[in-house]
VOBA-1610 file (N, C-alpha, C; in pm, whole numbers, padded with zeros to 5 digits, always signed):
BEGIN
Met+17944+06521+17225Met+17989+06387+17258Met+18125+06390+17328Arg+18219+06470+17275Arg+18351+06480+17336Arg+18342+06536+17477Phe+18253+06631+17497Phe+18238+06692+17628Phe+18194+06589+17731Arg+18100+06502+17695Arg+18054+06399+17788Arg+18167+06301+17821Tyr+18246+06266+17723Tyr+18359+06176+17745Tyr+18461+06238+17840Leu+18494+06366+17815Leu+18588+06436+17900Leu+18533+06451+18042Leu+18405+06483+18053Leu+18342+06496+18184Leu+18341+06363+18258Ala+18316+06254+18187Ala+18315+06121+18248Ala+18454+06084+18302Leu+18560+06135+18242Leu+18696+06109+18290Leu+18735+06200+18407Leu+18694+06325+18402Leu+18735+06421+18504Leu+18666+06402+18638Ile+18541+06362+18640Ile+18469+06346+18766Ile+18533+06239+18853Pro+18562+06118+18805Pro+18627+06019+18892Pro+18766+06063+18939Leu+18841+06134+18854Leu+18971+06182+18895Leu+18959+06285+19006Asn+18861+06373+18994Asn+18840+06476+19095Asn+18798+06415+19228Val+18709+06317+19226Val+18661+06253+19347Val+18771+06170+19411Ser+18856+06107+19332Ser+18963+06024+19389Ser+19061+06107+19470Gly+19073+06235+19441Gly+19161+06322+19517Gly+19108+06353+19656Cys+18984+06318+19684Cys+18922+06347+19813Cys+18936+06233+19912Gln+18998+06123+19874Gln+19010+06010+19964Gln+19106+06042+20077Thr+19079+05983+20191Thr+19167+06002+20305Thr+19246+05874+20329Gly+19348+05885+20414Gly+19429+05769+20446Gly+19354+05671+20534Ala+19411+05557+20552Ala+19351+05454+20635Ala+19350+05499+20781Pro+19252+05454+20858Pro+19251+05492+20999Pro+19379+05447+21068Gly+19430+05535+21154Gly+19552+05503+21227Gly+19680+05533+21150Ser+19671+05588+21028Ser+19792+05616+20952Ser+19843+05757+20975Asp+19772+05836+21053Asp+19815+05972+21080Asp+19926+05973+21185Ala+20006+06080+21183Ala+20112+06095+21284Ala+20047+06116+21420Ser+20101+06053+21518Ser+20051+06067+21654Ser+20095+06199+21712Ser+20007+06264+21787Ser+20045+06389+21851Ser+20104+06364+21989Ala+20095+06241+22037Ala+20151+06208+22168Ala+20302+06197+22158Pro+20375+06240+22261Pro+20520+06227+22258Pro+20563+06081+22249Val+20673+06058+22182Val+20725+05923+22163Val+20835+05898+22265Glu+20827+05787+22334Glu+20933+05747+22426Glu+21018+05642+22357Ile+21148+05668+22349Ile+21240+05573+22287Ile+21356+05548+22382Ser+21428+05440+22356Ser+21540+05402+22444Ser+21655+05501+22431Gly+21744+05499+22528Gly+21861+05587+22528Gly+21946+05577+22403Pro+21984+05454+22359Pro+22066+05443+22238Pro+21995+05495+22112Ala+21865+05469+22099Ala+21790+05519+21983Ala+21781+05671+21989Ala+21755+05726+22107Ala+21747+05871+22124Ala+21881+05935+22089Ser+21990+05874+22131Ser+22123+05927+22101Ser+22154+05923+21952Ala+22114+05816+21886Ala+22138+05804+21742Ala+22061+05911+21665Ile+21935+05929+21700Ile+21853+06030+21632Ile+21906+06170+21663Ala+21933+06198+21790Ala+21981+06330+21829Ala+22116+06362+21764Gly+22205+06264+21757Gly+22335+06285+21694Gly+22322+06320+21547Asp+22236+06249+21477Asp+22215+06276+21335Asp+22149+06413+21315Met+22046+06443+21393Met+21976+06570+21377Met+22066+06688+21415Ala+22150+06673+21517Ala+22243+06780+21555Ala+22345+06804+21444Ala+22393+06698+21382Ala+22489+06712+21271Ala+22424+06785+21154Arg+22299+06750+21121Arg+22228+06817+21011Arg+22200+06963+21049Phe+22169+06987+21177Phe+22147+07124+21225Phe+22273+07207+21206Ala+22387+07152+21246Ala+22514+07223+21233Ala+22546+07253+21087Glu+22512+07162+20996Glu+22533+07185+20853Glu+22453+07305+20805Gln+22330+07317+20853Gln+22241+07424+20808Gln+22267+07556+20880Ala+22291+07551+21010Ala+22305+07673+21090Ala+22445+07732+21083Gly+22543+07650+21052Gly+22680+07700+21047Gly+22745+07704+21185Ala+22845+07789+21197Ala+22924+07798+21320Ala+22835+07836+21439Ala+22874+07788+21555Ala+22800+07812+21679Ala+22829+07952+21731Lys+22760+08053+21676Lys+22784+08192+21714Lys+22697+08235+21831Thr+22576+08182+21839Thr+22486+08219+21948Thr+22446+08095+22027Ala+22395+08120+22145Ala+22346+08010+22228Ala+22212+07963+22174Leu+22178+07839+22204Leu+22049+07782+22166Leu+21964+07764+22291Lys+21839+07803+22283Lys+21747+07791+22396Lys+21654+07673+22369Leu+21663+07571+22453Leu+21579+07451+22440Leu+21472+07451+22548Gln+21364+07380+22520Gln+21255+07364+22616Gln+21305+07286+22737Ala+21248+07314+22852Ala+21280+07237+22972Ala+21210+07102+22959Asp+21288+06996+22944Asp+21235+06862+22919Asp+21336+06761+22970Ala+21287+06654+23031Ala+21378+06553+23085Ala+21371+06422+23008Ser+21320+06425+22884Ser+21311+06302+22805Ser+21449+06258+22758Glu+21459+06131+22722Glu+21586+06076+22670Glu+21632+06155+22548Tyr+21538+06187+22459Tyr+21573+06259+22336Tyr+21624+06400+22367Ser+21558+06469+22458Ser+21597+06604+22494Ser+21740+06607+22551Ile+21768+06515+22639Ile+21901+06508+22700Ile+22006+06473+22594Ala+21974+06379+22506Ala+22068+06339+22400Ala+22089+06452+22301Leu+21982+06527+22267Leu+21996+06638+22173Leu+22083+06749+22232Glu+22062+06780+22358Glu+22145+06882+22423Glu+22292+06841+22419Ser+22320+06717+22451Ser+22457+06667+22450Ser+22517+06671+22310Ala+22440+06631+22210Ala+22490+06630+22072Ala+22517+06772+22022Leu+22430+06866+22055Leu+22452+07005+22013Leu+22575+07063+22080Lys+22595+07031+22208Lys+22716+07076+22278Lys+22840+07016+22213Gly+22829+06892+22166Gly+22939+06827+22096Gly+22976+06900+21967Trp+22881+06969+21907Trp+22906+07047+21786Trp+22949+07190+21820Gly+22967+07220+21947Gly+23018+07351+21987Gly+22913+07453+22025Tyr+22787+07415+22028Tyr+22681+07508+22063Tyr+22667+07520+22215Thr+22637+07641+22261Thr+22603+07664+22400Thr+22453+07642+22411Val+22411+07560+22506Val+22269+07527+22520Val+22218+07583+22652Val+22108+07658+22644Val+22043+07715+22760Val+21904+07655+22768Arg+21867+07608+22884Arg+21734+07551+22904Arg+21634+07661+22935Glu+21516+07651+22875Glu+21408+07746+22899Glu+21374+07747+23048Gly+21361+07864+23105Gly+21328+07875+23246Gly+21452+07880+23335Ala+21566+07841+23282Ala+21691+07846+23360Ala+21771+07966+23312Gly+21848+08023+23399Gly+21933+08135+23360Gly+22048+08088+23274Pro+22107+08177+23199Pro+22224+08140+23117Pro+22335+08088+23207Asp+22398+07981+23162Asp+22499+07919+23246Asp+22643+07947+23202Thr+22659+08025+23096Thr+22795+08057+23052Thr+22803+08203+23013Glu+22924+08256+23004Glu+22944+08394+22964Glu+22895+08416+22821Asn+22916+08318+22733Asn+22872+08331+22594Asn+22721+08347+22587Ala+22647+08270+22666Ala+22502+08278+22666Ala+22455+08411+22722Lys+22528+08468+22821Lys+22491+08596+22878Lys+22512+08709+22779Ala+22615+08698+22695Ala+22650+08804+22602Ala+22557+08812+22483Thr+22492+08704+22447Thr+22405+08704+22330Thr+22266+08653+22365Lys+22168+08694+22287Lys+22033+08645+22307Lys+22023+08506+22244Pro+21982+08406+22321Pro+21976+08270+22265Pro+21872+08256+22154Thr+21901+08171+22058Thr+21808+08138+21951Thr+21718+08025+21999Ala+21587+08046+21992Ala+21493+07942+22035Ala+21498+07825+21938Leu+21512+07706+21993Leu+21517+07583+21913Leu+21405+07492+21962Ser+21311+07462+21875Ser+21206+07368+21914Ser+21234+07234+21847Tyr+21191+07128+21909Tyr+21222+06995+21860Tyr+21111+06901+21905Gly+21106+06785+21845Gly+21008+06688+21888Gly+21020+06558+21812Leu+20958+06456+21867Leu+20948+06324+21805Leu+20801+06288+21798Ser+20761+06224+21692Ser+20625+06171+21681Ser+20630+06038+21607Ala+20526+05958+21625Ala+20520+05827+21562Ala+20427+05833+21441Ala+20465+05764+21335Ala+20382+05755+21216Ala+20418+05630+21139Glu+20320+05546+21116Glu+20336+05426+21033Glu+20458+05343+21072Gly+20477+05322+21201Gly+20586+05237+21248Gly+20722+05302+21249Gln+20728+05432+21222Gln+20855+05503+21224Gln+20848+05618+21324Val+20962+05674+21354Val+20970+05791+21441Val+21008+05910+21354Leu+20930+06017+21362Leu+20959+06138+21287Leu+21022+06239+21382Ala+21141+06286+21350Ala+21212+06384+21431Ala+21211+06517+21359Arg+21194+06625+21437Arg+21197+06759+21378Arg+21273+06853+21469Ile+21338+06951+21408Ile+21406+07060+21476Ile+21372+07186+21398Ser+21342+07295+21469Ser+21315+07419+21398Ser+21360+07541+21477Thr+21397+07644+21402Thr+21430+07776+21456Thr+21344+07875+21380Asp+21364+08003+21403Asp+21289+08102+21326Asp+21341+08114+21183Ala+21456+08054+21152Ala+21514+08061+21018Ala+21486+07939+20932Phe+21473+07822+20993Phe+21448+07701+20915Phe+21389+07591+21003Ala+21332+07493+20935Ala+21279+07373+21002Ala+21327+07253+20922Met+21357+07146+20995Met+21400+07024+20927Met+21343+06903+20998Gly+21328+06797+20922Gly+21273+06675+20979Gly+21323+06554+20904Arg+21311+06439+20969Arg+21357+06315+20908Arg+21287+06199+20977Ala+21261+06094+20902Ala+21200+05973+20957Ala+21311+05873+20991Tyr+21289+05799+21100Tyr+21384+05699+21147Tyr+21312+05568+21173Ser+21380+05459+21143Ser+21333+05326+21180Ser+21399+05291+21312Val+21319+05250+21408Val+21372+05212+21539Val+21351+05063+21557Asn+21461+04989+21568Asn+21456+04844+21584Asn+21557+04801+21690Asn+21513+04715+21779Asn+21601+04660+21883Asn+21679+04766+21959Gly+21615+04878+21987Gly+21679+04982+22065Gly+21773+05073+21990Thr+21786+05056+21858Thr+21871+05144+21779Thr+21785+05215+21674Ala+21837+05322+21619Ala+21763+05398+21518Ala+21851+05425+21397Ala+21790+05424+21279Ala+21861+05454+21155Ala+21771+05540+21067Pro+21828+05638+20996Pro+21746+05721+20907Pro+21676+05635+20802Ser+21549+05664+20779Ser+21475+05590+20676Ser+21418+05684+20571Ser+21457+05811+20575Ser+21415+05907+20473Ser+21525+06011+20458Pro+21520+06083+20345Pro+21614+06195+20333Pro+21572+06308+20428Leu+21661+06401+20452Leu+21632+06516+20536Leu+21537+06608+20462Ser+21434+06654+20529Ser+21341+06751+20474Ser+21375+06886+20535Leu+21396+06988+20452Leu+21439+07118+20501Leu+21351+07227+20442Thr+21303+07315+20529Thr+21226+07432+20488Thr+21293+07555+20547Thr+21322+07654+20462Thr+21381+07778+20511Thr+21275+07886+20512Phe+21286+07977+20608Phe+21192+08088+20622Phe+21266+08217+20594Asn+21211+08298+20509Asn+21274+08427+20476Asn+21196+08540+20532
//
């Protein structure tokens, strides 16, 4: 009798774990276009969090060749933190970048549930954060998510 009761409880719990989210609730894989001020706000915050995790700007950072508002704002924000930024496909533009091998930095924005998800990653760590974008400005709407790779 106890076995049947326990089985009757476990089967619905097991099946409920198989439910999926509502249609359209998944993160979009398409790039997100945001205004200049919102891109600058997100890039400034992500660059500051990057500097906290990566420490002093000892090596150059290699970014993808991209002309989006976010890419331009991120490059500017990283330079503001003292990092040398080299664009993929372009030759090193400073003596510091020539002397050291640049660290590849990947980044991106995606849309999910009315928010913008920003991510930055290197071979040592990855971090991401959600932002609310309203009236052309952006503000963090989640804590920073950080994963380190050993």
